[in-house]
C-alpha positions in Angstrom: 4.5 53.6 -0.6 3.4 52.4 2.7 4.8 53.6 6.1 5.5 51.0 8.9 2.1 51.6 10.9 -0.4 51.2 7.9 -1.3 47.8 7.0 -0.9 47.0 3.0 -4.5 46.7 0.9 -4.1 43.1 -0.8 -6.3 42.1 -4.0 -8.5 39.3 -2.5 -8.8 37.7 -6.0 -5.2 36.7 -6.1 -5.4 34.8 -3.0 -4.9 30.6 -3.6 -6.1 27.7 -1.3 -2.6 27.8 0.7 -3.5 31.2 2.4 -6.5 29.9 4.1 -4.5 26.6 5.3 -3.3 26.9 9.2 0.4 27.3 9.9 2.2 24.4 10.8 4.6 24.1 13.4 8.4 22.8 13.2 7.6 20.5 15.4 4.5 19.1 14.1 6.4 18.7 10.9 9.8 17.2 12.0 7.8 14.5 14.3 5.1 13.6 11.3 6.5 12.0 8.4 3.5 12.2 6.2 3.1 16.1 7.1 6.7 16.2 5.2 5.4 14.3 2.0 2.0 16.3 2.3 4.1 19.7 2.1 6.3 18.4 -0.5 3.6 17.4 -2.5 2.1 20.8 -2.3 5.7 22.1 -3.1 5.9 20.7 -6.2 2.7 21.3 -7.8 2.2 25.4 -7.7 -1.6 26.7 -8.4 -2.5 28.1 -11.4 -0.9 31.4 -12.2 -4.9 32.7 -12.0 -4.8 31.4 -8.3 -1.1 32.5 -7.4 -0.9 35.6 -4.3 0.4 38.5 -6.6 2.8 41.3 -4.8 0.5 44.5 -4.2 0.7 47.2 -6.6 2.3 50.3 -5.4 -1.2 52.1 -5.7 -2.4 49.1 -3.4 0.0 49.3 -0.9 -1.0 53.0 0.2 -4.8 52.0 1.9 -7.0 55.2 3.0 -8.6 53.8 6.6 -11.9 55.7 5.4 -12.3 53.4 1.9 -14.2 50.3 2.8 -12.5 47.0 2.0 -12.7 45.6 -1.7 -15.7 43.2 -1.9 -14.6 39.2 -1.7 -15.6 37.1 -4.7 -17.1 34.2 -2.3 -19.0 32.2 -4.9 -15.1 32.5 -7.1 -13.2 31.1 -4.0 -15.9 28.4 -3.1 -15.8 27.4 -6.9 -11.7 27.1 -6.8 -12.0 25.4 -3.8 -14.7 22.5 -4.8 -12.3 22.5 -8.1 -9.3 22.1 -6.6 -10.6 19.9 -4.2 -12.3 17.5 -7.2 -8.8 17.6 -8.4 -7.3 15.6 -5.2 -10.4 13.4 -4.7 -9.9 12.0 -8.3 -5.9 11.6 -7.6 -7.0 9.4 -4.3 -9.4 7.5 -6.7 -6.5 6.7 -9.0 -4.4 5.9 -6.2 -7.2 3.8 -4.4 -7.5 2.2 -8.1 -3.7 1.5 -8.4 -3.7 0.0 -4.8 -6.6 -2.2 -5.6 -5.0 -3.2 -8.5 -1.5 -4.0 -6.8 -3.5 -5.7 -4.4 -5.2 -7.8 -7.0 -1.5 -8.5 -8.3 -0.4 -9.6 -4.9 -3.5 -12.0 -4.3 -2.8 -13.8 -7.8 0.8 -14.1 -6.5 -0.1 -15.3 -3.2 -2.5 -17.8 -4.8 -0.3 -19.3 -7.1 2.5 -19.8 -4.6 0.3 -21.8 -2.3 -1.4 -23.5 -5.3 2.2 -24.6 -6.5 3.7 -25.1 -2.9 0.4 -27.8 -2.2 1.2 -29.7 -6.0 5.2 -29.9 -4.9 4.0 -31.1 -1.0 1.5 -33.8 -2.9 4.2 -34.8 -5.1 6.4 -35.0 -2.3 3.8 -37.5 -0.4 3.1 -39.8 -3.2 6.7 -40.2 -3.9 7.0 -41.1 0.2 4.1 -43.2 0.1 5.6 -45.1 -3.1 9.0 -45.8 -0.9 6.6 -46.6 2.0 4.5 -48.8 0.0 7.9 -50.5 -1.5 9.1 -51.2 2.0 6.1 -52.2 2.9 6.2 -55.1 0.1 9.8 -55.9 0.8 9.4 -56.7 4.6 6.6 -58.4 3.9 8.2 -60.7 1.0 11.6 -60.9 3.9 8.7 -62.0 6.1 7.4 -65.0 4.4 10.7 -65.9 3.0 11.7 -66.2 7.0 8.2 -68.2 7.4 8.9 -70.6 4.6 12.6 -71.0 6.3 11.2 -71.7 9.7 8.5 -74.4 8.3 11.5 -76.3 6.4 13.4 -76.5 9.9 10.2 -77.3 11.3 9.7 -80.2 8.4 13.6 -81.0 9.1 13.3 -81.2 12.5 10.1 -83.5 12.4 11.7 -85.7 10.0 14.7 -86.2 12.4 12.7 -87.1 15.1 10.5 -89.1 13.7 13.1 -91.6 12.5 
């Protein structure tokens, strides 16, 4: 077992990408809702079993300072990084595609409602125009009728005055 003052030896192959992320302060997490969402997403999808941090075995807990550190498998770490980023990029592409589809649906809906409203307003215009034309025709008939009455009175006055 390791004493309180000796560091523990860890297997580098058992590290995951979360081991290399910067720690977040409590104030940054509470002030940013998107950080909370990102943290929740990461916590719901655990890394594969081969990428999880494993508890050190009893023989790994005792470290001899004279022994060199175990070699880090950097190509494997880079490959895991690229694989993980590829998965996240694919998920992001899927979200963008879904967003684009939803925008297309919204545009169709917006255009449909605009076309429908334009058709309705044109129908209202035609109705109002028809009522206005009927009123104008009625007013014209009334004007002509009054002109005939005035002419009749003028003719009657001329007959009365001409006698």
